[in-house]
C-alpha positions in Angstrom: 8.6 8.0 3.9 11.3 5.5 3.1 11.2 1.9 2.0 14.4 0.3 3.1 15.6 -2.6 1.1 19.1 -2.9 2.7 20.4 -1.6 6.0 23.8 -2.4 7.6 22.5 -1.4 11.1 25.7 -2.2 12.8 27.6 0.2 10.6 24.9 2.9 11.1 25.1 2.5 14.9 28.9 2.7 14.8 28.9 5.9 12.7 26.2 7.5 14.8 28.0 6.7 18.0 31.3 8.2 16.6 29.5 11.4 15.5 27.4 12.0 18.6 29.5 10.3 21.3 26.3 8.5 22.4 25.6 4.8 22.5 22.9 3.0 20.6 22.1 -0.4 21.9 19.8 -3.3 21.0 17.8 -3.7 24.2 15.9 -6.8 25.4 12.8 -6.9 27.6 11.4 -9.9 29.2 7.9 -10.1 30.8 6.3 -13.0 32.6 2.7 -13.6 33.4 1.7 -16.1 36.1 -1.8 -17.5 36.7 -2.7 -19.7 39.7 -6.0 -21.6 40.2 -7.1 -23.8 43.1 -8.9 -26.9 41.9 -9.3 -28.7 45.3 -12.4 -30.8 46.1 -13.2 -32.1 49.7 -14.8 -35.5 50.3 -16.0 -36.7 53.7 -16.6 -40.5 53.8 -17.1 -40.4 57.7 -14.1 -42.6 58.0 -11.5 -40.3 56.6 -11.4 -37.0 54.7 -9.8 -36.7 51.3 -8.8 -33.7 49.3 -8.8 -34.3 45.5 -7.5 -32.1 42.8 -4.7 -29.5 43.4 -3.3 -26.1 42.6 -2.6 -25.3 38.9 -0.1 -22.7 37.9 0.3 -21.3 34.4 3.3 -19.1 33.4 3.8 -17.3 30.2 7.0 -15.6 29.2 7.4 -13.0 26.6 10.8 -11.8 25.3 10.9 -8.6 23.2 13.9 -7.4 21.3 13.9 -3.6 20.7 16.2 -2.6 17.8 17.2 1.0 16.8 14.4 2.5 14.8 14.8 3.4 11.1 14.6 7.1 12.2 18.2 6.6 13.5 19.2 6.0 9.9 17.7 9.3 8.8 19.2 11.2 11.7 22.7 9.7 11.0 22.4 10.8 7.4 21.5 14.4 8.5 24.4 14.5 10.9 26.8 13.3 8.3 25.6 16.0 5.9 25.7 18.8 8.5 29.3 17.7 9.4 30.4 17.8 5.8 31.1 14.0 5.9 28.6 13.2 3.2 28.4 14.3 -0.4 25.0 14.1 -2.2 25.9 13.2 -5.7 22.4 13.9 -7.0 22.5 17.5 -5.7 26.0 18.2 -6.9 25.3 17.0 -10.5 28.9 16.6 -11.2 30.5 14.2 -13.6 32.7 11.4 -12.3 35.2 12.4 -15.0 35.7 15.8 -13.2 39.1 15.6 -11.6 38.4 18.0 -8.8 35.1 16.2 -8.0 36.8 12.8 -7.9 39.4 14.3 -5.6 36.6 15.6 -3.3 35.0 12.1 -3.3 38.3 10.6 -2.3 38.6 12.8 0.7 34.9 12.5 1.9 33.6 9.8 4.2 30.2 9.0 2.6 28.4 9.5 -0.7 24.7 9.5 -1.5 23.5 8.8 -5.0 20.2 8.2 -6.6 19.4 6.7 -10.0 18.7 3.6 -12.0 20.0 0.5 -10.3 21.6 -2.7 -11.5 21.6 -5.7 -9.0 24.2 -8.4 -9.6 23.4 -11.5 -7.5 25.9 -14.1 -8.5 24.5 -16.9 -6.3 21.2 -16.4 -8.0 22.9 -16.4 -11.4 24.6 -19.7 -10.5 21.2 -21.2 -9.5 19.7 -20.1 -12.8 22.6 -21.6 -14.8 22.3 -24.9 -13.0 18.6 -25.1 -13.8 19.1 -23.7 -17.3 19.2 -27.1 -19.2 15.9 -28.2 -17.6 14.3 -24.9 -18.3 15.4 -25.0 -21.9 14.1 -28.6 -22.3 10.7 -27.4 -21.0 10.8 -24.5 -23.5 11.7 -26.8 -26.4 8.8 -29.2 -25.4 6.5 -26.2 -25.3 7.6 -25.1 -28.8 7.1 -28.6 -30.2 3.7 -28.8 -28.6 2.6 -25.4 -30.0 3.9 -26.4 -33.5 1.9 -29.6 -33.4 -1.3 -27.7 -32.6 -0.7 -25.3 -35.5 -2.8 -25.5 -38.8 0.4 -26.0 -40.8 1.4 -29.0 -38.8 -2.2 -30.4 -39.1 -2.1 -30.0 -42.8 1.2 -31.8 -43.1 -0.2 -34.7 -41.0 -3.4 -34.8 -43.2 -1.2 -35.0 -46.3 0.8 -37.9 -45.0 -2.4 -39.7 -43.9 -3.9 -39.2 -47.4 -0.8 -40.5 -49.1 -0.8 -43.5 -46.8 -4.4 -44.2 -47.6 -3.7 -44.0 -51.3 -0.9 -46.5 -51.0 -3.2 -49.1 -49.4 -5.7 -48.7 -52.3 -3.2 -48.6 -55.1 -3.0 -51.8 -57.2 -0.2 -50.8 -59.5 3.2 -51.7 -58.1 5.2 -48.9 -59.7 2.7 -46.2 -58.7 2.6 -47.6 -55.2 6.4 -47.5 -55.0 6.4 -43.9 -56.1 3.9 -43.0 -53.5 5.8 -44.9 -50.8 8.9 -42.8 -51.7 6.8 -39.7 -51.5 5.4 -40.8 -48.0 8.9 -41.5 -46.8 10.1 -38.0 -47.9 7.1 -36.2 -46.3 7.6 -38.1 -43.0 11.3 -37.4 -43.0 10.8 -33.6 -43.5 8.2 -33.5 -40.8 10.4 -35.4 -38.4 13.4 -33.2 -39.2 11.2 -30.1 -38.6 10.0 -31.4 -35.2 13.5 -32.5 -34.2 15.0 -29.0 -35.1 12.4 -27.4 -32.8 13.2 -29.7 -29.9 17.0 -29.1 -30.1 17.4 -25.4 -29.4 20.5 -26.0 -27.3 21.1 -22.4 -26.4 24.3 -22.3 -24.2 26.7 -25.2 -24.3 27.0 -27.1 -21.0 30.7 -26.5 -20.6 30.0 -22.7 -20.5 27.4 -23.2 -17.8 29.8 -25.4 -15.8 32.6 -22.9 -16.2 30.5 -20.0 -15.1 29.5 -22.0 -11.9 33.2 -22.8 -11.2 34.1 -19.1 -11.7 31.4 -17.9 -9.3 32.4 -20.5 -6.7 36.0 -19.5 -6.9 36.0 -15.7 -7.3 32.4 -14.5 -6.4 31.0 -16.8 -3.7 27.9 -15.2 -2.1 28.6 -11.8 -3.8 25.8 -9.3 -4.4 26.7 -6.0 -6.1 24.7 -2.8 -6.6 25.5 -0.3 -9.3 23.7 3.1 -9.4 23.6 5.1 -12.6 22.9 8.7 -11.6 22.1 10.1 -15.0 21.0 8.9 -18.4 23.3 11.4 -20.1 26.3 9.5 -18.9 25.4 5.8 -19.0 29.0 4.7 -18.5 29.2 6.5 -15.1 28.0 4.6 -12.0 28.6 4.2 -8.3 29.3 0.7 -7.1 28.5 -0.9 -3.8 29.0 -4.4 -2.4 26.0 -5.7 -0.4 26.0 -8.2 2.5 23.3 -10.9 2.3 22.4 -10.6 6.0 21.7 -6.9 5.8 18.8 -7.2 3.3 15.5 -6.3 5.0 13.9 -9.2 3.1 16.2 -12.1 3.4 14.6 -13.9 0.5 16.6 -12.5 -2.5 14.1 -14.1 -4.9 11.4 -11.8 -3.5 13.6 -8.8 -4.1 14.3 -9.7 -7.7 10.6 -10.6 -8.3 9.6 -7.2 -7.0 12.2 -4.9 -8.5 14.0 -7.1 -11.1 17.8 -7.2 -11.8 17.5 -3.7 -13.5 14.7 -1.9 -11.6 12.7 0.6 -13.6 12.4 3.0 -10.6 15.2 4.9 -9.1 16.9 3.7 -5.9 19.0 5.7 -3.4 22.3 4.4 -2.1 24.3 5.8 0.8 27.7 4.2 1.2 31.2 4.7 2.7 33.9 5.9 0.3 36.9 3.6 0.3 
């Protein structure tokens, strides 16, 4: 059983047709159901006859688009393999540093590789960077709220309230002045502590703006997939560029939520060698 995340069906159909000489088409079937009912009523008023009501007709049309089944993908892969047009990198267990193997890859038509995956969705990254200041502000507010509910913060507030009460009851001017300076210092420290928690700036805005400009200029709409076949060679990977319209689930957020940018399970990629 296969769970397809991404399929370039037009490319698969083209390759299959070239190998077999056959034609795979997207067919369309239309069916129409018609229902007619007679709703006539006859009235005889002795002077004239009158037919009330009429004939009702209901029509229902159904259009069905039949696309090539995913079995076609499996068959295409098997034909590529039997025709020596596909190299299964996972079976070969070769290093990409191997000169002879790299030469073989250069001469082949397709390559199949399985391993840990890294998904680079630059449009999603741009969306995250645009919302980052608001997200950071929410995080800062959450940190401040958590701190204010802590026992330490409560003790600090209690100390300030106690000093403030002592000032109101103190008759001696000099002692009251000393306590007022103490109150001012305690309040200042607490305010500085709270302000520091609320100003975790993270990334400067010019960096976020620059990243958005860079993506819009050089990487608009780009999604890349990198497959790392072995943990023994973490610097070796196979790279493929993905088209947005070829994802089985067009909602990229759903894909990232399900698998993450660095999926923990292994994915399999079959791609053309360029």
